[in-house]
N, CA, C and O of each residue as an XYZ file, in Angstrom:
864
protein
N     -48.759    -34.641    -84.756
C     -48.569    -33.228    -84.339
C     -49.969    -32.496    -84.445
O     -50.723    -32.691    -85.398
N     -50.243    -31.699    -83.471
C     -51.520    -30.947    -83.458
C     -51.450    -29.861    -84.473
O     -50.485    -29.100    -84.547
N     -52.508    -29.801    -85.270
C     -52.589    -28.667    -86.338
C     -52.879    -27.433    -85.630
O     -53.776    -27.426    -84.787
N     -52.191    -26.364    -85.895
C     -52.417    -25.038    -85.404
C     -53.150    -24.109    -86.264
O     -52.546    -23.634    -87.226
N     -54.371    -23.783    -86.053
C     -55.186    -22.956    -86.805
C     -55.127    -21.531    -86.322
O     -55.127    -21.280    -85.117
N     -55.075    -20.556    -87.285
C     -55.047    -19.110    -86.754
C     -56.488    -18.678    -86.448
O     -57.441    -19.178    -87.046
N     -56.614    -17.797    -85.561
C     -57.922    -17.149    -85.392
C     -58.124    -16.024    -86.495
O     -57.198    -15.374    -86.981
N     -59.394    -15.896    -86.804
C     -59.730    -14.928    -87.892
C     -59.467    -13.442    -87.346
O     -59.899    -13.049    -86.262
N     -58.741    -12.698    -88.192
C     -58.521    -11.427    -87.910
C     -59.151    -10.591    -89.023
O     -58.999    -10.890    -90.207
N     -59.931     -9.436    -88.575
C     -60.540     -8.599    -89.635
C     -59.440     -8.043    -90.520
O     -58.326     -7.789    -90.062
N     -59.752     -7.861    -91.751
C     -58.809     -7.359    -92.896
C     -58.596     -5.964    -92.864
O     -57.773     -5.441    -93.617
N     -59.408     -5.183    -91.889
C     -59.199     -3.809    -91.745
C     -59.899     -2.991    -92.942
O     -59.737     -1.771    -92.951
N     -60.540     -3.494    -93.783
C     -61.145     -2.790    -94.870
C     -62.532     -2.351    -94.464
O     -63.238     -3.055    -93.743
N     -62.911     -1.185    -94.934
C     -64.223     -0.515    -94.625
C     -64.855     -0.121    -95.970
O     -64.161      0.421    -96.830
N     -66.115     -0.373    -96.163
C     -66.701     -0.118    -97.359
C     -67.649      1.079    -97.078
O     -68.462      1.093    -96.154
N     -67.458      2.092    -97.981
C     -68.163      3.367    -97.784
C     -68.599      3.764    -99.175
O     -67.760      4.021   -100.039
N     -70.048      3.824    -99.433
C     -70.568      4.260   -100.679
C     -70.012      3.453   -101.792
O     -69.745      3.993   -102.865
N     -69.811      2.104   -101.577
C     -69.441      1.291   -102.684
C     -67.852      1.269   -102.992
O     -67.367      0.538   -103.856
N     -67.130      2.115   -102.221
C     -65.703      2.138   -102.332
C     -65.035      1.403   -101.029
O     -65.607      1.370    -99.939
N     -63.873      0.874   -101.256
C     -63.200      0.256   -100.164
C     -61.981      1.077    -99.536
O     -61.053      1.470   -100.244
N     -62.041      1.295    -98.245
C     -60.982      2.071    -97.586
C     -60.271      1.300    -96.450
O     -60.787      0.304    -95.943
N     -59.157      1.754    -96.093
C     -58.573      1.223    -94.858
C     -58.146      2.462    -93.923
O     -57.545      3.408    -94.433
N     -58.446      2.451    -92.615
C     -58.058      3.528    -91.771
C     -56.534      3.429    -91.536
O     -55.988      2.347    -91.322
N     -55.886      4.581    -91.584
C     -54.395      4.629    -91.245
C     -54.266      4.732    -89.752
O     -55.243      4.662    -89.007
N     -53.012      4.903    -89.332
C     -52.706      4.889    -87.873
C     -53.363      6.105    -87.173
O     -53.559      6.112    -85.958
N     -53.697      7.143    -87.995
C     -54.411      8.309    -87.366
C     -55.857      8.284    -87.514
O     -56.540      9.240    -87.146
N     -56.403      7.143    -88.083
C     -57.899      6.972    -88.027
C     -58.426      7.544    -89.445
O     -59.630      7.450    -89.685
N     -57.620      8.092    -90.323
C     -58.126      8.550    -91.646
C     -58.324      7.500    -92.596
O     -57.481      6.617    -92.753
N     -59.459      7.554    -93.277
C     -59.791      6.522    -94.211
C     -59.067      6.716    -95.547
O     -59.178      7.779    -96.159
N     -58.348      5.727    -95.992
C     -57.564      5.930    -97.296
C     -58.037      4.917    -98.272
O     -58.050      3.734    -97.934
N     -58.433      5.290    -99.479
C     -58.742      4.366   -100.517
C     -57.786      3.343   -100.708
O     -56.604      3.660   -100.850
N     -58.170      2.043   -100.733
C     -57.254      0.979   -100.836
C     -56.291      1.088   -102.190
O     -55.116      0.721   -102.180
N     -56.878      1.576   -103.217
C     -56.131      1.709   -104.358
C     -55.085      2.723   -104.395
O     -54.287      2.806   -105.329
N     -55.086      3.547   -103.309
C     -53.970      4.546   -103.174
C     -52.886      4.097   -102.171
O     -51.898      4.786   -101.916
N     -53.130      2.946   -101.647
C     -52.173      2.446   -100.654
C     -51.017      1.669   -101.408
O     -51.277      0.850   -102.290
N     -49.774      1.960   -101.026
C     -48.661      1.198   -101.731
C     -48.825     -0.320   -101.567
O     -49.445     -0.787   -100.612
N     -48.265     -1.072   -102.502
C     -48.390     -2.510   -102.498
C     -47.577     -2.979   -101.323
O     -48.010     -3.917   -100.655
N     -46.469     -2.423   -101.023
C     -45.630     -2.883    -99.858
C     -46.280     -2.660    -98.547
O     -46.007     -3.433    -97.628
N     -47.153     -1.637    -98.354
C     -47.809     -1.291    -97.207
C     -48.954     -2.401    -97.074
O     -49.136     -2.955    -95.990
N     -49.672     -2.692    -98.131
C     -50.768     -3.697    -98.100
C     -50.195     -5.048    -97.702
O     -50.776     -5.740    -96.866
N     -48.986     -5.461    -98.328
C     -48.368     -6.688    -98.048
C     -47.889     -6.776    -96.495
O     -47.982     -7.825    -95.858
N     -47.416     -5.687    -96.002
C     -47.015     -5.670    -94.605
C     -48.218     -5.856    -93.702
O     -48.218     -6.612    -92.730
N     -49.166     -5.170    -94.062
C     -50.541     -5.314    -93.304
C     -51.072     -6.681    -93.240
O     -51.491     -7.205    -92.208
N     -51.032     -7.250    -94.444
C     -51.485     -8.724    -94.579
C     -50.580     -9.683    -93.765
O     -51.076    -10.621    -93.141
N     -49.291     -9.447    -93.776
C     -48.328    -10.265    -93.024
C     -48.598    -10.143    -91.587
O     -48.669    -11.165    -90.904
N     -48.763     -8.916    -91.042
C     -48.993     -8.632    -89.551
C     -50.156     -9.215    -89.126
O     -50.138     -9.807    -88.047
N     -51.315     -9.154    -89.863
C     -52.505     -9.742    -89.540
C     -52.479    -11.276    -89.561
O     -53.170    -11.903    -88.758
N     -51.736    -11.868    -90.418
C     -51.563    -13.295    -90.498
C     -50.851    -13.805    -89.258
O     -51.276    -14.813    -88.694
N     -49.762    -13.139    -88.799
C     -49.038    -13.477    -87.702
C     -49.939    -13.225    -86.471
O     -49.899    -14.029    -85.539
N     -50.701    -12.211    -86.430
C     -51.571    -11.922    -85.229
C     -52.565    -13.040    -85.106
O     -52.871    -13.472    -83.995
N     -53.063    -13.508    -86.178
C     -54.018    -14.621    -86.102
C     -53.504    -15.903    -85.369
O     -54.118    -16.500    -84.485
N     -52.216    -16.247    -85.904
C     -51.600    -17.353    -85.298
C     -51.109    -17.101    -83.877
O     -51.104    -18.034    -83.073
N     -50.686    -15.850    -83.522
C     -50.372    -15.489    -82.211
C     -51.472    -15.485    -81.200
O     -51.308    -15.931    -80.065
N     -52.542    -15.001    -81.606
C     -53.786    -15.011    -80.667
C     -54.276    -16.453    -80.390
O     -54.704    -16.818    -79.295
N     -54.166    -17.283    -81.548
C     -54.593    -18.693    -81.257
C     -53.661    -19.373    -80.400
O     -54.087    -20.162    -79.556
N     -52.353    -19.135    -80.538
C     -51.383    -19.708    -79.651
C     -51.541    -19.223    -78.181
O     -51.407    -19.985    -77.223
N     -51.817    -17.990    -78.077
C     -52.003    -17.372    -76.741
C     -53.217    -18.122    -76.018
O     -53.106    -18.488    -74.848
N     -54.311    -18.322    -76.717
C     -55.413    -19.004    -76.180
C     -55.084    -20.466    -75.872
O     -55.585    -21.011    -74.888
N     -54.260    -21.103    -76.685
C     -53.910    -22.456    -76.492
C     -53.005    -22.565    -75.199
O     -53.133    -23.525    -74.439
N     -52.105    -21.576    -74.972
C     -51.252    -21.619    -73.807
C     -52.210    -21.527    -72.510
O     -52.075    -22.252    -71.524
N     -53.162    -20.564    -72.651
C     -54.043    -20.352    -71.452
C     -54.844    -21.662    -71.185
O     -55.007    -22.048    -70.028
N     -55.323    -22.319    -72.204
C     -56.080    -23.537    -72.067
C     -55.123    -24.691    -71.421
O     -55.520    -25.436    -70.525
N     -53.834    -24.747    -71.975
C     -52.834    -25.597    -71.465
C     -52.628    -25.396    -69.899
O     -52.558    -26.334    -69.104
N     -52.548    -24.150    -69.586
C     -52.198    -23.844    -68.128
C     -53.502    -24.280    -67.121
O     -53.385    -24.813    -66.018
N     -54.617    -23.956    -67.715
C     -55.845    -24.245    -67.037
C     -56.003    -25.825    -66.887
O     -56.294    -26.337    -65.806
N     -55.805    -26.511    -67.974
C     -55.891    -27.986    -67.932
C     -54.775    -28.556    -67.044
O     -55.037    -29.556    -66.376
N     -53.584    -28.019    -66.981
C     -52.511    -28.623    -66.322
C     -52.884    -28.469    -64.784
O     -52.666    -29.435    -64.052
N     -53.398    -27.386    -64.290
C     -53.733    -27.184    -62.876
C     -55.041    -28.064    -62.475
O     -55.214    -28.527    -61.348
N     -55.877    -28.216    -63.500
C     -57.067    -29.133    -63.281
C     -56.495    -30.523    -63.176
O     -56.836    -31.195    -62.203
N     -55.680    -31.026    -64.045
C     -55.122    -32.434    -63.925
C     -54.304    -32.637    -62.646
O     -54.456    -33.685    -62.017
N     -53.470    -31.726    -62.235
C     -52.670    -31.887    -61.077
C     -53.607    -31.804    -59.816
O     -53.436    -32.546    -58.849
N     -54.634    -30.836    -59.879
C     -55.545    -30.931    -58.857
C     -56.388    -32.135    -58.565
O     -56.652    -32.529    -57.429
N     -56.820    -32.730    -59.769
C     -57.452    -33.995    -59.722
C     -56.588    -35.087    -59.110
O     -57.068    -35.859    -58.280
N     -55.394    -35.160    -59.483
C     -54.427    -36.206    -59.050
C     -54.248    -35.955    -57.443
O     -54.364    -36.885    -56.645
N     -53.978    -34.714    -57.070
C     -53.843    -34.484    -55.644
C     -55.109    -34.789    -54.879
O     -55.025    -35.211    -53.725
N     -56.266    -34.601    -55.456
C     -57.412    -34.970    -54.665
C     -57.563    -36.418    -54.424
O     -58.120    -36.845    -53.413
N     -57.021    -37.255    -55.438
C     -56.972    -38.638    -55.191
C     -55.958    -39.071    -54.091
O     -56.192    -39.996    -53.313
N     -54.773    -38.304    -54.085
C     -53.835    -38.567    -53.007
C     -54.444    -38.265    -51.694
O     -54.355    -39.064    -50.762
N     -55.078    -37.103    -51.593
C     -55.590    -36.654    -50.353
C     -56.686    -37.619    -49.764
O     -56.839    -37.886    -48.572
N     -57.411    -38.086    -50.816
C     -58.467    -39.085    -50.383
C     -57.779    -40.437    -49.917
O     -58.289    -41.124    -49.032
N     -56.714    -40.752    -50.492
C     -56.204    -42.103    -50.114
C     -55.111    -41.865    -48.815
O     -55.025    -42.742    -47.955
N     -54.414    -40.818    -48.743
C     -53.471    -40.710    -47.709
C     -53.840    -39.614    -46.695
O     -53.208    -39.531    -45.641
N     -54.830    -38.783    -46.979
C     -55.158    -37.736    -46.025
C     -54.230    -36.606    -45.980
O     -54.219    -35.851    -45.009
N     -53.409    -36.445    -47.039
C     -52.474    -35.270    -47.032
C     -52.190    -34.901    -48.542
O     -52.300    -35.763    -49.414
N     -51.849    -33.690    -48.814
C     -51.549    -33.137    -50.110
C     -50.079    -33.262    -50.438
O     -49.255    -33.455    -49.544
N     -49.752    -33.156    -51.675
C     -48.329    -33.248    -52.108
C     -47.681    -31.874    -52.085
O     -48.278    -30.895    -52.531
N     -46.444    -31.798    -51.560
C     -45.689    -30.557    -51.676
C     -45.652    -29.876    -50.291
O     -46.234    -30.341    -49.311
N     -44.908    -28.716    -50.281
C     -44.718    -27.935    -49.042
C     -45.803    -27.037    -48.803
O     -46.827    -27.044    -49.486
N     -45.577    -26.187    -47.751
C     -46.592    -25.280    -47.304
C     -46.889    -24.198    -48.340
O     -48.029    -23.767    -48.513
N     -45.787    -23.761    -49.045
C     -45.904    -22.763    -50.030
C     -46.445    -23.100    -51.410
O     -46.623    -22.268    -52.300
N     -46.710    -24.516    -51.508
C     -47.337    -24.944    -52.810
C     -46.361    -25.385    -53.746
O     -46.743    -25.673    -54.880
N     -45.067    -25.488    -53.422
C     -44.039    -25.858    -54.308
C     -44.073    -27.418    -54.380
O     -44.001    -28.108    -53.363
N     -44.183    -27.919    -55.601
C     -44.412    -29.373    -55.803
C     -43.589    -29.906    -57.033
O     -43.285    -29.144    -57.950
N     -43.254    -31.169    -57.029
C     -42.692    -31.753    -58.113
C     -43.421    -33.074    -58.472
O     -43.703    -33.894    -57.598
N     -43.699    -33.247    -59.695
C     -44.344    -34.434    -60.102
C     -43.447    -35.205    -61.164
O     -42.883    -34.565    -62.051
N     -43.330    -36.483    -61.075
C     -42.415    -37.218    -62.031
C     -43.169    -38.312    -62.694
O     -44.073    -38.957    -62.164
N     -42.682    -38.477    -63.994
C     -43.258    -39.685    -64.717
C     -42.625    -40.956    -64.218
O     -41.567    -40.851    -63.597
N     -43.117    -42.070    -64.406
C     -42.733    -43.294    -63.809
C     -41.218    -43.642    -64.176
O     -40.429    -44.113    -63.356
N     -40.917    -43.365    -65.455
C     -39.628    -43.548    -65.869
C     -38.544    -42.566    -65.503
O     -37.374    -42.776    -65.821
N     -38.934    -41.468    -64.821
C     -38.146    -40.478    -64.399
C     -37.584    -39.549    -65.434
O     -36.598    -38.854    -65.190
N     -38.227    -39.534    -66.628
C     -37.689    -38.685    -67.812
C     -38.499    -37.541    -68.011
O     -38.075    -36.686    -68.787
N     -39.720    -37.351    -67.380
C     -40.498    -36.075    -67.475
C     -40.805    -35.590    -66.113
O     -41.040    -36.370    -65.190
N     -40.804    -34.323    -65.986
C     -41.032    -33.639    -64.727
C     -41.840    -32.445    -64.807
O     -41.633    -31.604    -65.683
N     -42.790    -32.319    -63.902
C     -43.700    -31.023    -63.863
C     -43.413    -30.459    -62.508
O     -43.535    -31.147    -61.494
N     -43.038    -29.232    -62.487
C     -42.783    -28.440    -61.266
C     -43.826    -27.290    -61.134
O     -44.075    -26.523    -62.064
N     -44.414    -27.228    -59.910
C     -45.304    -26.115    -59.532
C     -44.592    -25.251    -58.565
O     -44.145    -25.773    -57.543
N     -44.444    -24.027    -58.771
C     -43.670    -23.165    -57.834
C     -44.531    -21.872    -57.557
O     -45.174    -21.300    -58.437
N     -44.476    -21.497    -56.315
C     -45.278    -20.324    -55.884
C     -44.179    -19.209    -55.531
O     -43.341    -19.395    -54.649
N     -44.253    -18.053    -56.284
C     -43.357    -17.042    -56.069
C     -44.021    -15.872    -55.327
O     -45.054    -15.374    -55.775
N     -43.450    -15.429    -54.212
C     -43.924    -14.241    -53.672
C     -43.539    -12.998    -54.251
O     -42.389    -12.847    -54.663
N     -44.485    -11.995    -54.331
C     -44.128    -10.683    -54.802
C     -43.813     -9.805    -53.548
O     -44.645     -9.591    -52.667
N     -42.552     -9.322    -53.546
C     -42.142     -8.612    -52.272
C     -42.043     -7.057    -52.530
O     -41.567     -6.625    -53.580
N     -42.476     -6.302    -51.606
C     -42.337     -4.863    -51.670
C     -41.699     -4.478    -50.316
O     -41.698     -5.237    -49.347
N     -41.115     -3.145    -50.323
C     -40.453     -2.699    -49.141
C     -41.127     -1.573    -48.450
O     -41.630     -0.667    -49.114
N     -41.167     -1.576    -47.134
C     -41.783     -0.522    -46.395
C     -40.835      0.606    -46.147
O     -39.744      0.641    -46.717
N     -41.217      1.510    -45.328
C     -40.416      2.722    -44.879
C     -39.139      2.409    -44.236
O     -38.224      3.229    -44.304
N     -38.977      1.192    -43.559
C     -37.723      0.811    -42.896
C     -36.528      0.787    -43.904
O     -35.362      0.844    -43.513
N     -36.852      0.708    -45.123
C     -35.820      0.592    -46.187
C     -35.010      1.882    -46.160
O     -33.792      1.830    -46.333
N     -35.665      3.090    -45.940
C     -34.930      4.364    -46.014
C     -34.025      4.447    -44.707
O     -32.936      5.018    -44.763
N     -34.459      3.909    -43.608
C     -33.549      3.849    -42.417
C     -32.382      2.866    -42.746
O     -31.264      3.191    -42.347
N     -32.516      1.811    -43.367
C     -31.463      0.915    -43.776
C     -30.464      1.705    -44.664
O     -29.258      1.617    -44.432
N     -30.906      2.425    -45.610
C     -30.041      3.208    -46.567
C     -29.207      4.169    -45.696
O     -27.992      4.233    -45.883
N     -29.780      4.882    -44.800
C     -29.009      5.811    -44.002
C     -28.008      5.155    -43.187
O     -26.899      5.683    -43.106
N     -28.247      4.083    -42.576
C     -27.195      3.324    -41.797
C     -26.131      2.852    -42.646
O     -24.962      2.984    -42.284
N     -26.488      2.217    -43.941
C     -25.484      1.788    -44.874
C     -24.639      2.898    -45.304
O     -23.430      2.696    -45.426
N     -25.167      4.117    -45.563
C     -24.354      5.235    -46.027
C     -23.376      5.646    -44.867
O     -22.210      5.922    -45.151
N     -23.808      5.692    -43.603
C     -22.919      5.889    -42.497
C     -21.861      5.004    -42.464
O     -20.736      5.456    -42.250
N     -22.045      3.667    -42.663
C     -20.931      2.714    -42.632
C     -19.962      3.091    -43.863
O     -18.748      3.136    -43.664
N     -20.430      3.328    -44.971
C     -19.569      3.548    -46.139
C     -18.744      4.889    -46.006
O     -17.585      5.000    -46.406
N     -19.430      5.841    -45.432
C     -18.694      7.124    -45.223
C     -17.561      7.012    -44.168
O     -16.503      7.633    -44.274
N     -17.860      6.176    -43.141
C     -16.867      6.047    -42.128
C     -15.701      5.081    -42.585
O     -14.545      5.274    -42.208
N     -16.024      4.127    -43.338
C     -15.094      3.100    -43.863
C     -14.165      3.771    -44.903
O     -13.007      3.401    -45.091
N     -14.792      4.835    -45.594
C     -13.962      5.488    -46.640
C     -13.330      4.608    -47.585
O     -13.969      3.826    -48.289
N     -11.938      4.742    -47.607
C     -11.079      3.980    -48.557
C     -11.093      2.517    -48.167
O     -10.762      1.685    -49.012
N     -11.453      2.137    -46.942
C     -11.334      0.777    -46.581
C     -12.533     -0.058    -47.274
O     -12.410     -1.264    -47.485
N     -13.601      0.601    -47.585
C     -14.755     -0.109    -48.195
C     -14.406     -0.654    -49.577
O     -13.988      0.120    -50.438
N     -14.557     -1.922    -49.818
C     -14.322     -2.496    -51.111
C     -15.201     -1.885    -52.241
O     -16.339     -1.462    -52.036
N     -14.632     -1.876    -53.347
C     -15.342     -1.112    -54.483
C     -16.646     -1.948    -54.793
O     -17.705     -1.371    -55.037
N     -16.550     -3.174    -54.778
C     -17.653     -4.013    -55.077
C     -18.908     -3.825    -54.149
O     -20.064     -3.914    -54.561
N     -18.566     -3.566    -52.906
C     -19.610     -3.363    -51.849
C     -20.251     -2.001    -52.191
O     -21.476     -1.886    -52.182
N     -19.455     -0.992    -52.486
C     -20.065      0.305    -52.886
C     -20.968      0.126    -54.044
O     -22.067      0.680    -54.088
N     -20.493     -0.686    -55.036
C     -21.287     -0.844    -56.287
C     -22.623     -1.521    -56.004
O     -23.665     -1.190    -56.569
N     -22.530     -2.472    -55.110
C     -23.861     -3.214    -54.803
C     -24.759     -2.275    -54.110
O     -25.954     -2.261    -54.403
N     -24.255     -1.454    -53.175
C     -25.123     -0.480    -52.405
C     -25.730      0.476    -53.419
O     -26.924      0.773    -53.389
N     -24.900      0.935    -54.289
C     -25.401      2.034    -55.240
C     -26.578      1.408    -56.083
O     -27.649      2.000    -56.214
N     -26.323      0.201    -56.637
C     -27.303     -0.407    -57.440
C     -28.537     -0.842    -56.685
O     -29.615     -0.932    -57.272
N     -28.414     -1.111    -55.419
C     -29.503     -1.642    -54.565
C     -30.496     -0.595    -54.279
O     -31.704     -0.829    -54.271
N     -29.943      0.649    -54.025
C     -30.828      1.783    -53.616
C     -31.188      2.662    -54.678
O     -32.002      3.550    -54.428
N     -30.655      2.544    -55.955
C     -31.006      3.267    -57.037
C     -32.393      2.638    -57.617
O     -32.525      1.426    -57.791
N     -33.383      3.565    -57.889
C     -34.483      3.054    -58.550
C     -34.561      3.038    -60.016
O     -34.010      3.944    -60.641
N     -35.197      2.089    -60.637
C     -35.259      1.971    -62.081
C     -36.232      2.985    -62.638
O     -36.685      3.884    -61.930
N     -36.563      2.829    -63.959
C     -37.295      3.840    -64.653
C     -38.721      3.808    -64.055
O     -39.402      4.833    -64.003
N     -39.143      2.657    -63.623
C     -40.476      2.530    -62.959
C     -40.582      2.932    -61.612
O     -41.642      2.812    -60.997
N     -39.476      3.437    -61.069
C     -39.340      3.718    -59.639
C     -39.294      2.554    -58.671
O     -39.623      2.681    -57.492
N     -38.863      1.376    -59.222
C     -38.823      0.180    -58.435
C     -37.377      0.022    -57.832
O     -36.376      0.306    -58.490
N     -37.329     -0.430    -56.589
C     -36.116     -0.779    -56.029
C     -35.447     -2.039    -56.683
O     -36.146     -2.947    -57.132
N     -34.138     -2.071    -56.725
C     -33.476     -3.260    -57.420
C     -33.419     -4.348    -56.326
O     -32.496     -4.373    -55.512
N     -34.471     -5.288    -56.324
C     -34.546     -6.186    -55.421
C     -33.459     -7.259    -55.273
O     -33.114     -7.681    -54.169
N     -32.919     -7.694    -56.467
C     -31.849     -8.639    -56.493
C     -30.655     -8.169    -55.766
O     -29.973     -8.942    -55.092
N     -30.363     -6.780    -55.904
C     -29.206     -6.284    -55.305
C     -29.364     -6.147    -53.826
O     -28.425     -6.365    -53.060
N     -30.648     -5.756    -53.395
C     -31.026     -5.701    -51.978
C     -30.707     -7.068    -51.393
O     -30.094     -7.167    -50.330
N     -31.080     -8.009    -52.013
C     -30.845     -9.543    -51.393
C     -29.408     -9.801    -51.430
O     -28.951    -10.569    -50.583
N     -28.590     -9.241    -52.338
C     -27.142     -9.431    -52.348
C     -26.499     -8.732    -51.047
O     -25.518     -9.209    -50.477
N     -27.113     -7.618    -50.657
C     -26.618     -6.927    -49.431
C     -26.754     -7.752    -48.196
O     -25.911     -7.796    -47.301
N     -27.977     -8.454    -48.223
C     -28.244     -9.367    -46.992
C     -27.298    -10.535    -46.944
O     -27.152    -11.153    -45.890
N     -26.629    -10.873    -48.073
C     -25.729    -12.041    -48.036
C     -24.308    -11.608    -47.675
O     -23.441    -12.453    -47.450
N     -24.068    -10.320    -47.620
C     -22.638     -9.931    -47.288
C     -22.394    -10.114    -45.801
O     -23.214     -9.772    -44.949
N     -21.237    -10.663    -45.542
C     -20.895    -11.058    -44.099
C     -20.032     -9.873    -43.548
O     -18.810     -9.850    -43.694
N     -20.731     -8.897    -42.912
C     -20.122     -7.721    -42.430
C     -20.551     -7.645    -40.881
O     -21.737     -7.778    -40.578
N     -19.609     -7.440    -39.958
C     -19.981     -7.510    -38.535
C     -20.251     -6.157    -37.837
O     -20.650     -6.101    -36.674
N     -20.016     -5.083    -38.593
C     -20.300     -3.789    -38.027
C     -21.650     -3.703    -37.465
O     -22.562     -4.140    -38.165
N     -21.929     -3.210    -36.311
C     -23.273     -3.160    -35.569
C     -24.272     -2.383    -36.412
O     -25.429     -2.779    -36.550
N     -23.801     -1.253    -36.983
C     -24.796     -0.455    -37.775
C     -25.232     -1.143    -39.092
O     -26.361     -1.023    -39.567
N     -24.216     -1.888    -39.648
C     -24.476     -2.690    -40.861
C     -25.622     -3.722    -40.455
O     -26.683     -3.831    -41.070
N     -25.268     -4.444    -39.363
C     -26.250     -5.453    -38.993
C     -27.597     -4.902    -38.706
O     -28.614     -5.546    -38.961
N     -27.617     -3.693    -38.168
C     -29.024     -3.089    -37.798
C     -29.624     -2.644    -39.167
O     -30.844     -2.708    -39.325
N     -28.838     -2.211    -40.126
C     -29.358     -1.895    -41.405
C     -29.902     -3.124    -42.055
O     -30.945     -3.002    -42.698
N     -29.295     -4.357    -41.965
C     -29.846     -5.449    -42.611
C     -31.181     -5.875    -41.979
O     -32.114     -6.329    -42.642
N     -31.202     -5.692    -40.634
C     -32.407     -5.996    -39.806
C     -33.582     -5.048    -40.335
O     -34.742     -5.448    -40.447
N     -33.201     -3.866    -40.620
C     -34.250     -2.902    -41.149
C     -34.710     -3.327    -42.452
O     -35.892     -3.187    -42.764
N     -33.775     -3.886    -43.311
C     -34.177     -4.306    -44.592
C     -35.140     -5.429    -44.462
O     -36.171     -5.440    -45.136
N     -34.832     -6.413    -43.586
C     -35.714     -7.562    -43.465
C     -37.085     -7.178    -42.888
O     -38.115     -7.725    -43.282
N     -37.072     -6.276    -41.996
C     -38.349     -5.854    -41.414
C     -39.193     -4.971    -42.481
O     -40.411     -4.818    -42.393
N     -38.356     -4.390    -43.535
C     -39.105     -3.625    -44.472
C     -39.755     -4.494    -45.577
O     -40.538     -3.986    -46.380
N     -39.424     -5.823    -45.616
C     -39.923     -6.686    -46.606
C     -41.460     -7.092    -46.270
O     -41.863     -7.430    -45.157
N     -42.193     -6.998    -47.385
C     -43.619     -7.460    -47.052
C     -44.155     -8.029    -48.305
O     -43.958     -7.468    -49.383
N     -44.858     -9.175    -48.191
C     -45.354     -9.901    -49.326
C     -46.728     -9.289    -49.668
O     -47.664     -9.235    -48.870
N     -46.753     -8.828    -50.943
C     -47.951     -8.078    -51.460
C     -48.794     -9.033    -52.418
O     -49.884     -8.678    -52.866
N     -48.238    -10.226    -52.693
C     -49.037    -11.059    -53.503
C     -48.113    -12.293    -53.919
O     -46.914    -12.328    -53.645
N     -48.726    -13.211    -54.544
C     -47.954    -14.311    -55.008
C     -48.519    -14.824    -56.421
O     -49.650    -14.535    -56.815
N     -47.644    -15.588    -57.117
C     -48.031    -16.096    -58.374
C     -47.565    -17.475    -58.544
O     -46.452    -17.771    -58.109
N     -48.342    -18.406    -59.166
C     -48.107    -19.845    -59.241
C     -47.559    -20.074    -60.631
O     -48.190    -19.687    -61.614
N     -46.447    -20.668    -60.728
C     -45.850    -21.036    -62.053
C     -45.867    -22.619    -62.237
O     -45.722    -23.375    -61.275
N     -46.049    -23.048    -63.493
C     -45.869    -24.487    -63.766
C     -44.810    -24.636    -64.912
O     -44.862    -23.955    -65.936
N     -43.871    -25.550    -64.672
C     -42.751    -25.724    -65.559
C     -42.603    -27.093    -65.830
O     -42.644    -27.903    -64.905
N     -42.410    -27.492    -67.159
C     -42.326    -28.842    -67.702
C     -40.864    -29.115    -68.049
O     -40.236    -28.257    -68.670
N     -40.278    -30.278    -67.679
C     -38.871    -30.517    -68.000
C     -38.836    -32.038    -68.537
O     -39.650    -32.892    -68.186
N     -37.820    -32.242    -69.401
C     -37.611    -33.631    -69.848
C     -36.081    -33.873    -69.951
O     -35.261    -32.955    -69.919
N     -35.769    -35.175    -70.075
C     -34.381    -35.570    -70.223
C     -34.361    -36.899    -71.015
O     -35.273    -37.722    -70.937
N     -33.272    -37.050    -71.772
C     -33.213    -38.259    -72.723
C     -32.981    -39.495    -71.779
O     -33.644    -40.516    -71.965
N     -32.071    -39.421    -70.792
C     -31.691    -40.565    -69.919
C     -31.742    -40.063    -68.505
O     -31.830    -38.873    -68.201
N     -31.676    -41.090    -67.651
C     -31.593    -40.699    -66.178
C     -30.428    -39.985    -65.720
O     -30.425    -39.316    -64.687
N     -29.308    -40.143    -66.590
C     -28.075    -39.489    -66.256
C     -27.949    -38.152    -66.896
O     -27.019    -37.401    -66.600
N     -28.883    -37.831    -67.786
C     -28.759    -36.455    -68.517
C     -29.380    -35.345    -67.648
O     -30.208    -35.577    -66.768
N     -28.912    -34.107    -67.966
C     -29.494    -32.975    -67.271
C     -30.954    -32.659    -67.771
O     -31.322    -32.897    -68.922
N     -31.714    -32.124    -66.842
C     -32.994    -31.761    -67.220
C     -33.048    -30.611    -68.192
O     -32.306    -29.638    -68.062
N     -33.944    -30.726    -69.183
C     -34.135    -29.615    -70.133
C     -35.436    -29.104    -70.040
O     -36.379    -29.895    -70.066
N     -35.656    -27.717    -69.918
C     -36.970    -27.097    -69.796
C     -37.613    -27.292    -71.204
O     -36.954    -27.268    -72.243
N     -38.911    -27.478    -71.145
C     -39.731    -27.460    -72.410
C     -40.233    -26.015    -72.549
O     -41.026    -25.549    -71.731
N     -39.784    -25.340    -73.548
C     -39.921    -23.870    -73.546
C     -41.314    -23.549    -74.123
O     -41.661    -23.981    -75.222
N     -42.102    -22.777    -73.349
C     -43.530    -22.332    -73.673
C     -43.436    -20.779    -73.850
O     -44.352    -20.188    -74.422
N     -42.346    -20.108    -73.369
C     -42.206    -18.628    -73.434
C     -41.716    -18.358    -74.922
O     -40.683    -18.872    -75.352
N     -42.463    -17.581    -75.624
C     -42.122    -17.203    -76.992
C     -40.831    -16.486    -77.039
O     -40.127    -16.704    -78.026
N     -40.417    -15.695    -76.168
C     -39.138    -14.991    -76.126
C     -37.967    -15.910    -76.080
O     -36.903    -15.602    -76.617
N     -38.149    -17.059    -75.434
C     -37.092    -18.002    -75.214
C     -37.118    -19.183    -76.080
O     -36.229    -20.024    -75.955
N     -38.140    -19.343    -77.030
C     -38.204    -20.396    -77.947
C     -37.181    -20.485    -78.980
O     -37.212    -21.402    -79.801
């Protein structure tokens, strides 16, 4: 197992005229001897965790860089031998170990924003709901409400917008609203993700190798 060494974190102490101080959260210098033992222990604990956390963050960054370098080198060999690269046009690729127990997936996710056509779509959807009145199913109304309500950051609920597009409703205005939503979609960027999976046997389900601290 690889030894994990923490990065050095400053202890926060400042020497002034031969005395040792620590700045508090407001920037005021407080003599160390006047700081409660519990506060000093908490400070030491946080700095220790921060040292390991920063080291781990750098290690993950190196892992990601090395992963793409290794996969790129492998694909360069394939391209040289076969004259074609692995994967689809959007860069989604799967690499397997020879025994089929390890898998690396590279996925490219588009970041989608919505243009002004989305407001037209909302007006058409509202017309449909108002006309259908009591005939409109409660779940449809709930999806519409969630779809067009913005969150605290002012962002449209994209997952609910996509749920609207999956509803099979033949009303001409609804269909026009869905067309407006599709026209409103625009790709504003993309991000490449790499994921590692393993399984104990060929019959077993794939298990993700967790690198996300929140999911570990």
